[in-house]
BALOBA-1460 file (C-alpha; in Angstrom, 3 decimals):
// residues 150
<rec num="1" residu="m" x="32.074" y="-115.637" z="7.794"/>
<rec num="2" residu="e" x="34.688" y="-112.898" z="7.917"/>
<rec num="3" residu="v" x="35.547" y="-112.541" z="11.579"/>
<rec num="4" residu="l" x="37.353" y="-109.207" z="11.577"/>
<rec num="5" residu="d" x="35.672" y="-106.947" z="9.043"/>
<rec num="6" residu="f" x="35.738" y="-103.504" z="10.632"/>
<rec num="7" residu="k" x="34.164" y="-100.834" z="8.498"/>
<rec num="8" residu="k" x="33.541" y="-97.244" z="9.404"/>
<rec num="9" residu="v" x="29.985" y="-96.365" z="10.439"/>
<rec num="10" residu="s" x="28.418" y="-93.764" z="8.139"/>
<rec num="11" residu="k" x="26.620" y="-90.709" z="9.545"/>
<rec num="12" residu="k" x="23.360" y="-92.003" z="8.032"/>
<rec num="13" residu="e" x="23.767" y="-95.381" z="9.780"/>
<rec num="14" residu="q" x="24.720" y="-93.621" z="13.013"/>
<rec num="15" residu="s" x="21.614" y="-91.431" z="12.911"/>
<rec num="16" residu="a" x="19.266" y="-94.332" z="12.120"/>
<rec num="17" residu="a" x="20.836" y="-96.459" z="14.864"/>
<rec num="18" residu="m" x="20.434" y="-93.663" z="17.419"/>
<rec num="19" residu="e" x="16.755" y="-93.241" z="16.629"/>
<rec num="20" residu="s" x="16.158" y="-97.009" z="16.589"/>
<rec num="21" residu="y" x="18.094" y="-97.622" z="19.809"/>
<rec num="22" residu="d" x="16.013" y="-95.163" z="21.806"/>
<rec num="23" residu="a" x="12.753" y="-96.721" z="20.590"/>
<rec num="24" residu="l" x="13.961" y="-100.310" z="21.048"/>
<rec num="25" residu="a" x="15.405" y="-99.698" z="24.522"/>
<rec num="26" residu="a" x="12.113" y="-98.168" z="25.673"/>
<rec num="27" residu="t" x="10.172" y="-101.102" z="24.199"/>
<rec num="28" residu="i" x="12.423" y="-103.720" z="25.802"/>
<rec num="29" residu="e" x="11.730" y="-102.199" z="29.229"/>
<rec num="30" residu="r" x="8.032" y="-103.056" z="28.806"/>
<rec num="31" residu="l" x="8.539" y="-106.656" z="27.626"/>
<rec num="32" residu="h" x="8.105" y="-109.707" z="29.834"/>
<rec num="33" residu="s" x="8.123" y="-112.693" z="27.443"/>
<rec num="34" residu="e" x="11.306" y="-114.631" z="26.684"/>
<rec num="35" residu="i" x="10.245" y="-115.299" z="23.072"/>
<rec num="36" residu="l" x="8.752" y="-112.440" z="21.086"/>
<rec num="37" residu="t" x="7.139" y="-112.044" z="17.709"/>
<rec num="38" residu="i" x="8.272" y="-109.054" z="15.708"/>
<rec num="39" residu="e" x="6.907" y="-107.920" z="12.358"/>
<rec num="40" residu="i" x="8.896" y="-106.582" z="9.436"/>
<rec num="41" residu="e" x="6.731" y="-103.714" z="8.254"/>
<rec num="42" residu="e" x="7.954" y="-103.827" z="4.657"/>
<rec num="43" residu="t" x="7.016" y="-107.488" z="4.094"/>
<rec num="44" residu="e" x="4.499" y="-107.943" z="6.941"/>
<rec num="45" residu="e" x="6.438" y="-111.091" z="7.842"/>
<rec num="46" residu="k" x="6.301" y="-112.114" z="11.489"/>
<rec num="47" residu="i" x="9.425" y="-113.551" z="13.096"/>
<rec num="48" residu="k" x="9.921" y="-115.193" z="16.492"/>
<rec num="49" residu="i" x="12.982" y="-113.901" z="18.296"/>
<rec num="50" residu="p" x="14.394" y="-114.520" z="21.785"/>
<rec num="51" residu="l" x="14.371" y="-111.483" z="24.077"/>
<rec num="52" residu="s" x="18.133" y="-111.962" z="24.559"/>
<rec num="53" residu="a" x="18.667" y="-111.502" z="20.797"/>
<rec num="54" residu="l" x="16.581" y="-108.318" z="20.859"/>
<rec num="55" residu="k" x="18.692" y="-107.001" z="23.752"/>
<rec num="56" residu="l" x="21.831" y="-107.813" z="21.750"/>
<rec num="57" residu="l" x="20.390" y="-105.869" z="18.804"/>
<rec num="58" residu="a" x="19.797" y="-102.902" z="21.123"/>
<rec num="59" residu="s" x="23.415" y="-103.085" z="22.288"/>
<rec num="60" residu="i" x="24.622" y="-103.173" z="18.674"/>
<rec num="61" residu="l" x="22.446" y="-100.171" z="17.796"/>
<rec num="62" residu="k" x="23.854" y="-98.231" z="20.748"/>
<rec num="63" residu="d" x="27.438" y="-98.855" z="19.582"/>
<rec num="64" residu="i" x="26.622" y="-97.943" z="15.975"/>
<rec num="65" residu="a" x="24.856" y="-94.773" z="17.172"/>
<rec num="66" residu="q" x="28.140" y="-93.792" z="18.860"/>
<rec num="67" residu="g" x="30.022" y="-94.439" z="15.616"/>
<rec num="68" residu="t" x="31.675" y="-97.608" z="16.887"/>
<rec num="69" residu="p" x="32.071" y="-100.390" z="14.312"/>
<rec num="70" residu="v" x="30.614" y="-103.692" z="15.510"/>
<rec num="71" residu="s" x="31.637" y="-107.243" z="14.720"/>
<rec num="72" residu="i" x="29.857" y="-110.273" z="16.127"/>
<rec num="73" residu="v" x="32.102" y="-113.240" z="16.759"/>
<rec num="74" residu="p" x="30.989" y="-116.481" z="18.391"/>
<rec num="75" residu="i" x="32.997" y="-116.954" z="21.594"/>
<rec num="76" residu="t" x="34.183" y="-120.380" z="20.456"/>
<rec num="77" residu="t" x="35.667" y="-118.975" z="17.229"/>
<rec num="78" residu="e" x="39.322" y="-119.794" z="16.693"/>
<rec num="79" residu="l" x="41.521" y="-117.267" z="14.947"/>
<rec num="80" residu="t" x="44.736" y="-117.535" z="12.992"/>
<rec num="81" residu="t" x="47.797" y="-115.699" z="14.275"/>
<rec num="82" residu="q" x="47.266" y="-113.085" z="11.541"/>
<rec num="83" residu="a" x="43.633" y="-112.471" z="12.562"/>
<rec num="84" residu="a" x="44.729" y="-112.331" z="16.219"/>
<rec num="85" residu="a" x="47.372" y="-109.742" z="15.317"/>
<rec num="86" residu="e" x="44.755" y="-107.612" z="13.560"/>
<rec num="87" residu="f" x="42.449" y="-107.902" z="16.566"/>
<rec num="88" residu="l" x="45.203" y="-106.892" z="19.002"/>
<rec num="89" residu="g" x="46.653" y="-104.230" z="16.696"/>
<rec num="90" residu="c" x="50.148" y="-105.695" z="16.565"/>
<rec num="91" residu="s" x="52.307" y="-107.785" z="14.245"/>
<rec num="92" residu="r" x="51.857" y="-111.505" z="13.638"/>
<rec num="93" residu="p" x="55.413" y="-112.258" z="14.899"/>
<rec num="94" residu="h" x="54.556" y="-110.453" z="18.152"/>
<rec num="95" residu="v" x="51.455" y="-112.636" z="18.562"/>
<rec num="96" residu="v" x="53.562" y="-115.761" z="17.968"/>
<rec num="97" residu="k" x="55.999" y="-114.516" z="20.641"/>
<rec num="98" residu="l" x="53.112" y="-114.019" z="23.109"/>
<rec num="99" residu="l" x="51.850" y="-117.532" z="22.358"/>
<rec num="100" residu="e" x="55.267" y="-119.112" z="22.809"/>
<rec num="101" residu="q" x="55.749" y="-117.221" z="26.102"/>
<rec num="102" residu="g" x="52.456" y="-118.693" z="27.332"/>
<rec num="103" residu="k" x="50.752" y="-115.295" z="27.668"/>
<rec num="104" residu="i" x="47.861" y="-116.411" z="25.434"/>
<rec num="105" residu="n" x="46.535" y="-119.970" z="25.213"/>
<rec num="106" residu="f" x="46.489" y="-121.639" z="21.806"/>
<rec num="107" residu="t" x="46.210" y="-125.005" z="20.091"/>
<rec num="108" residu="k" x="48.069" y="-126.368" z="17.102"/>
<rec num="109" residu="v" x="46.327" y="-127.769" z="14.064"/>
<rec num="110" residu="g" x="49.173" y="-129.397" z="12.162"/>
<rec num="111" residu="k" x="51.801" y="-126.655" z="11.980"/>
<rec num="112" residu="h" x="49.261" y="-123.843" z="12.420"/>
<rec num="113" residu="r" x="48.443" y="-122.101" z="15.683"/>
<rec num="114" residu="r" x="44.802" y="-121.331" z="16.513"/>
<rec num="115" residu="i" x="43.702" y="-118.967" z="19.255"/>
<rec num="116" residu="k" x="40.248" y="-118.897" z="20.820"/>
<rec num="117" residu="y" x="38.553" y="-115.545" z="20.522"/>
<rec num="118" residu="e" x="37.688" y="-115.574" z="24.227"/>
<rec num="119" residu="d" x="41.393" y="-116.015" z="25.112"/>
<rec num="120" residu="l" x="42.298" y="-112.994" z="22.979"/>
<rec num="121" residu="v" x="39.580" y="-110.899" z="24.595"/>
<rec num="122" residu="r" x="40.809" y="-111.946" z="28.042"/>
<rec num="123" residu="y" x="44.420" y="-111.044" z="27.157"/>
<rec num="124" residu="k" x="43.401" y="-107.682" z="25.681"/>
<rec num="125" residu="k" x="41.322" y="-106.877" z="28.770"/>
<rec num="126" residu="e" x="44.224" y="-107.777" z="31.091"/>
<rec num="127" residu="m" x="46.597" y="-105.592" z="29.058"/>
<rec num="128" residu="k" x="44.154" y="-102.662" z="29.210"/>
<rec num="129" residu="q" x="43.793" y="-103.053" z="32.996"/>
<rec num="130" residu="n" x="47.588" y="-103.167" z="33.347"/>
<rec num="131" residu="q" x="47.952" y="-100.032" z="31.195"/>
<rec num="132" residu="n" x="45.395" y="-98.176" z="33.315"/>
<rec num="133" residu="k" x="47.177" y="-99.234" z="36.507"/>
<rec num="134" residu="l" x="50.537" y="-98.029" z="35.170"/>
<rec num="135" residu="i" x="49.073" y="-94.702" z="34.021"/>
<rec num="136" residu="t" x="47.538" y="-94.173" z="37.457"/>
<rec num="137" residu="e" x="50.895" y="-94.957" z="39.110"/>
<rec num="138" residu="m" x="52.702" y="-92.530" z="36.781"/>
<rec num="139" residu="m" x="50.209" y="-89.780" z="37.542"/>
<rec num="140" residu="a" x="50.570" y="-90.362" z="41.295"/>
<rec num="141" residu="f" x="54.374" y="-90.234" z="40.961"/>
<rec num="142" residu="d" x="54.201" y="-86.987" z="38.953"/>
<rec num="143" residu="e" x="51.830" y="-85.396" z="41.493"/>
<rec num="144" residu="k" x="54.020" y="-86.488" z="44.412"/>
<rec num="145" residu="h" x="57.064" y="-84.876" z="42.804"/>
<rec num="146" residu="g" x="55.241" y="-81.676" z="41.830"/>
<rec num="147" residu="l" x="55.439" y="-82.204" z="38.092"/>
<rec num="148" residu="y" x="51.886" y="-80.913" z="37.577"/>
<rec num="149" residu="e" x="52.551" y="-77.570" z="39.243"/>
<rec num="150" residu="s" x="53.207" y="-74.592" z="36.982"/>
């Protein structure tokens, strides 16, 4: 399985996802069972599916409808430093530096570093929160010193 395979969402996919999301979201609201049977119209094949999987599908459709590429990665997945760099949008040497500084947990398999996906998500979330905090502080400083006045 390719973990980080981001491809642009086409307008056709976006439109189909938008239409499907609305219908699926409305249907999910009326469901009460934990295990459902859905039918593939084209083949008339019936498939049992957990409600949680159907809700995940709805979430995926919503993102695709907004033009956001989606990748599903099991939380326990371990990434190489190169894959981690691609996920974070930085260089592999920078990721190695973050690992060695203890900013992201990792394990070693022989000479190779492996990083849990959940640890990368946590780090990225913390960085985003820190960025938002700093931006808010900068805006407050600028307002206090009249830098927004014309």
